[in-house]
C-alpha positions in Angstrom: -53.5 2.5 -10.7 -49.8 3.5 -10.0 -50.3 2.7 -6.3 -51.7 -0.7 -7.1 -48.8 -1.4 -9.5 -46.2 -0.2 -6.8 -47.8 -2.7 -4.2 -47.8 -5.6 -6.7 -44.2 -4.9 -7.5 -43.2 -6.3 -4.1 -45.0 -9.5 -4.8 -42.6 -12.5 -5.6 -42.4 -13.1 -9.3 -43.4 -16.7 -8.8 -46.7 -15.6 -7.3 -47.4 -13.0 -10.0 -46.8 -15.6 -12.7 -49.1 -18.1 -10.9 -51.8 -15.4 -10.9 -51.1 -14.5 -14.4 -51.4 -18.1 -15.7 -54.8 -18.3 -14.1 -55.8 -15.1 -15.9 -54.5 -16.3 -19.1 -56.7 -19.5 -19.0 -59.7 -17.5 -17.8 -59.3 -15.1 -20.8 -58.9 -18.1 -23.2 -62.1 -19.9 -21.9 -64.2 -16.6 -21.6 -63.5 -15.0 -24.8 -64.5 -16.7 -28.0 -62.9 -14.0 -30.2 -59.6 -14.3 -28.5 -59.7 -18.1 -28.5 -60.6 -18.3 -32.1 -57.7 -15.9 -33.1 -55.2 -17.8 -30.8 -56.0 -21.1 -32.5 -56.1 -19.7 -36.0 -52.8 -18.1 -35.7 -51.2 -21.2 -34.3 -52.7 -23.2 -37.2 -51.5 -20.8 -39.7 -47.9 -21.4 -38.3 -48.4 -25.2 -38.8 -48.6 -25.9 -35.1 -50.9 -28.2 -33.1 -52.6 -27.3 -29.9 -50.2 -29.3 -27.7 -47.2 -27.1 -29.1 -48.9 -23.9 -28.0 -51.0 -24.8 -25.1 -48.3 -23.3 -22.7 -48.8 -19.9 -24.4 -52.2 -19.5 -22.8 -50.7 -19.3 -19.4 -47.7 -17.4 -20.6 -49.8 -14.6 -22.1 -51.4 -14.0 -18.7 -47.8 -14.0 -17.1 -46.9 -11.4 -19.5 -49.5 -9.2 -18.0 -49.1 -10.1 -14.3 -45.2 -9.5 -14.4 -45.6 -5.9 -15.5 -45.8 -4.2 -12.1 -42.6 -5.9 -11.1 -40.7 -4.9 -14.3 -41.9 -1.4 -14.1 -41.7 -0.6 -10.4 -39.9 -3.4 -8.7 -36.2 -4.3 -8.3 -34.3 -5.7 -11.3 -35.2 -9.2 -12.2 -32.6 -12.0 -12.6 -31.4 -12.2 -16.2 -29.3 -14.8 -17.8 -27.5 -14.5 -21.2 -27.1 -17.0 -24.0 -24.8 -16.0 -26.9 -24.0 -12.7 -25.6 -20.8 -12.7 -27.7 -23.0 -11.7 -30.6 -23.9 -8.4 -28.7 -20.2 -7.9 -27.8 -19.3 -8.2 -31.6 -22.0 -5.8 -32.7 -21.0 -3.3 -30.1 -17.5 -3.5 -31.2 -18.3 -2.2 -34.5 -19.3 1.1 -33.1 -22.3 1.7 -35.4 -25.1 1.2 -33.1 -27.4 -1.8 -32.7 -31.1 -2.3 -33.9 -32.5 -5.1 -31.6 -35.5 -6.9 -33.1 -37.8 -8.7 -30.7 -41.1 -10.5 -31.6 -44.1 -10.7 -29.2 -42.1 -13.7 -27.7 -41.4 -14.3 -24.0 -41.0 -11.0 -22.0 -40.0 -8.3 -24.5 -39.8 -5.8 -21.6 -37.0 -7.8 -20.2 -35.2 -7.9 -23.5 -34.6 -4.2 -23.3 -34.1 -4.0 -19.5 -31.5 -6.8 -19.7 -29.4 -4.9 -22.2 -29.7 -1.7 -20.3 -28.5 -3.3 -17.0 -25.5 -4.9 -18.6 -24.3 -2.7 -21.4 -25.8 0.7 -21.0 -28.2 3.0 -23.0 -31.0 1.8 -25.1 -34.0 3.5 -26.7 -37.1 1.6 -27.3 -40.0 2.4 -29.5 -43.5 2.0 -28.2 -47.0 2.9 -29.3 -48.8 5.3 -26.8 -52.0 3.9 -25.3 -55.3 5.3 -26.5 -56.9 5.7 -23.1 -55.8 8.7 -21.1 -55.3 6.9 -17.8 -53.3 4.0 -19.4 -51.2 6.4 -21.5 -50.1 8.2 -18.3 -49.3 5.1 -16.5 -47.2 3.7 -19.5 -45.6 7.0 -20.4 -44.3 7.6 -16.9 -43.7 4.1 -15.5 -41.5 2.3 -18.0 -38.3 4.3 -17.7 -35.4 2.5 -16.1 -31.7 3.4 -15.8 -30.1 3.4 -19.2 -33.6 2.7 -20.8 -35.4 5.4 -22.7 -38.7 5.0 -24.3 -39.9 7.0 -27.3 -43.5 7.0 -29.1 -44.3 6.0 -32.7 -44.0 9.6 -34.0 -41.5 11.4 -36.1 -40.0 12.8 -33.0 -39.5 9.2 -31.7 -37.9 8.2 -34.9 -35.5 11.0 -34.8 -34.4 10.1 -31.2 -33.7 6.5 -32.5 -31.7 7.8 -35.4 -29.8 10.1 -33.0 -29.1 7.2 -30.7 -27.9 5.0 -33.5 -25.6 7.7 -34.8 -24.1 8.0 -31.3 -23.2 4.3 -31.4 -26.0 3.3 -29.0 -28.8 0.6 -29.3 -32.5 0.8 -30.0 -35.2 -1.9 -29.8 -38.3 -2.5 -31.8 -41.2 -5.2 -32.0 -41.2 -5.7 -35.8 -44.2 -8.1 -35.7 -46.4 -5.2 -34.3 -48.8 -4.0 -37.0 -47.8 -0.3 -38.0 -50.3 2.5 -38.9 -51.3 2.7 -42.6 -48.6 4.0 -44.8 -45.8 2.9 -42.5 -45.4 -0.8 -43.7 -45.6 -3.4 -46.4 -47.6 -6.5 -46.8 -45.3 -9.5 -46.4 -45.6 -13.2 -45.7 -45.7 -14.2 -42.1 -46.2 -17.9 -41.5 -47.5 -18.2 -45.1 -50.1 -15.4 -44.9 -49.6 -11.7 -45.8 -49.4 -9.4 -42.7 -48.9 -5.6 -42.7 -45.2 -5.3 -41.6 -43.3 -2.3 -40.4 -40.4 -1.1 -42.5 -38.8 1.1 -39.8 -36.2 -1.5 -38.6 -34.7 -1.8 -42.0 -34.6 1.9 -42.6 -32.9 2.6 -39.3 -30.1 0.0 -40.1 -29.7 1.4 -43.7 -29.6 5.1 -42.8 -27.0 4.5 -39.9 -25.1 1.5 -40.8 -26.2 -0.1 -37.5 -26.0 -3.8 -36.8 -29.3 -5.9 -36.7 -29.4 -8.3 -33.8 -32.3 -10.6 -32.8 -33.2 -11.0 -29.1 -36.0 -12.5 -27.0 -36.3 -13.1 -23.3 -37.5 -16.6 -22.2 -39.6 -16.6 -19.1 -38.0 -19.3 -16.8 -40.2 -21.6 -14.7 -41.1 -21.1 -11.0 -40.3 -17.3 -11.1 -36.5 -17.8 -11.5 -36.2 -15.0 -13.9 -35.4 -14.7 -17.5 -32.8 -15.9 -20.1 -32.0 -13.8 -22.9 -31.4 -15.5 -26.3 -29.3 -13.6 -28.8 -29.0 -14.3 -32.6 -27.0 -12.6 -35.3 -28.5 -11.3 -38.5 -26.4 -12.9 -41.2 -27.7 -11.4 -44.4 -27.7 -8.0 -46.1 -30.9 -6.1 -45.6 -32.7 -5.4 -48.9 -33.1 -1.9 -50.0 -36.5 -2.9 -51.4 -39.0 -2.3 -48.5 -41.2 -5.1 -49.4 -38.3 -7.6 -49.6 -36.8 -6.3 -46.3 -40.3 -6.8 -44.5 -40.2 -10.4 -45.8 -36.7 -10.9 -44.5 -37.6 -9.5 -41.0 -40.8 -11.7 -41.0 -38.8 -14.8 -41.8 -36.3 -14.1 -38.9 -39.2 -13.5 -36.5 -40.7 -16.8 -37.6 -37.3 -18.5 -36.8 -37.3 -17.1 -33.2 -40.9 -18.0 -32.6 -40.3 -21.7 -33.6 -37.6 -21.8 -30.9 -40.3 -21.5 -28.2 -43.8 -21.3 -29.6 -45.2 -21.9 -26.1 -44.1 -18.4 -25.2 -45.5 -16.5 -28.3 -48.5 -14.2 -28.1 -50.7 -16.1 -30.4 -53.7 -14.1 -29.5 -52.2 -10.9 -31.0 -54.1 -9.8 -34.0 -51.1 -10.1 -36.3 -53.1 -10.2 -39.6 -55.4 -7.2 -38.9 -55.7 -4.4 -41.4 -53.6 -1.2 -40.4 -55.3 1.7 -38.8 -55.0 5.2 -39.8 -53.4 7.2 -37.0 -53.6 10.6 -38.7 -50.6 12.6 -37.6 -48.5 9.5 -37.1 -49.3 8.0 -40.6 -48.2 11.4 -42.0 -44.9 11.3 -40.2 -43.6 8.6 -42.5 -40.1 7.3 -41.3 -39.3 6.8 -45.1 -38.9 10.6 -45.1 -36.6 10.9 -42.2 -33.3 11.1 -44.2 -33.3 14.9 -43.4 -34.4 14.4 -39.8 -31.1 13.2 -38.4 
């Protein structure tokens, strides 16, 4: 698989995106379950099909661009409102970047690493052995570290923040049972991680919102940066609601690039050892 990915990494981004768009539509037409979830999630957000139609192709582009992002040369990245990042960095307390399943979340981390330096990103290890090996050994880039959703991974993120570095999370990803709170997301309760709030509270780090817009015709990506202009609540449920509200605001900026087929409202799974390593008990881990 790595060999195939390395070959595809040399294919121009415009071609990868064209192939991905086709894959996105085939998946939408061929899978009733995926199509139903896509449409139900969009309706839950109060959106009509014409507003999210583009997301069908974009979901395929998300997959097709992975070989280039993992094995190819750096992609073109533009910045919008990067002064927000400069201000957060100037405080010297570290940055917690929050990115929903919007646009190319891989590029959001890579763009920061290319321009500013070290960033540590949290990811959930794949269940299948062959895919886990591919993901675990292929995502690393200069100044970009990836850590798993384990107590060890959380400790590394705390260590990075205390050193004044940046970390990145996908807060609209459903966490394992015991590691989240039920909070409204587009008007419906969704199990929501509390880790992002805890990281900021325990280290004094700034929270910054960021997402990478996929530009047309393979021209690259544009990073959109937004400040977090409110105090994060010490109540985990309230904090989860705050995070969801801000994720909603980002998604509404460009609903045609959100991953509407993601099972956002599913019940959390029990991951055994991971669930036991509750980040709420990491005060002594730093």
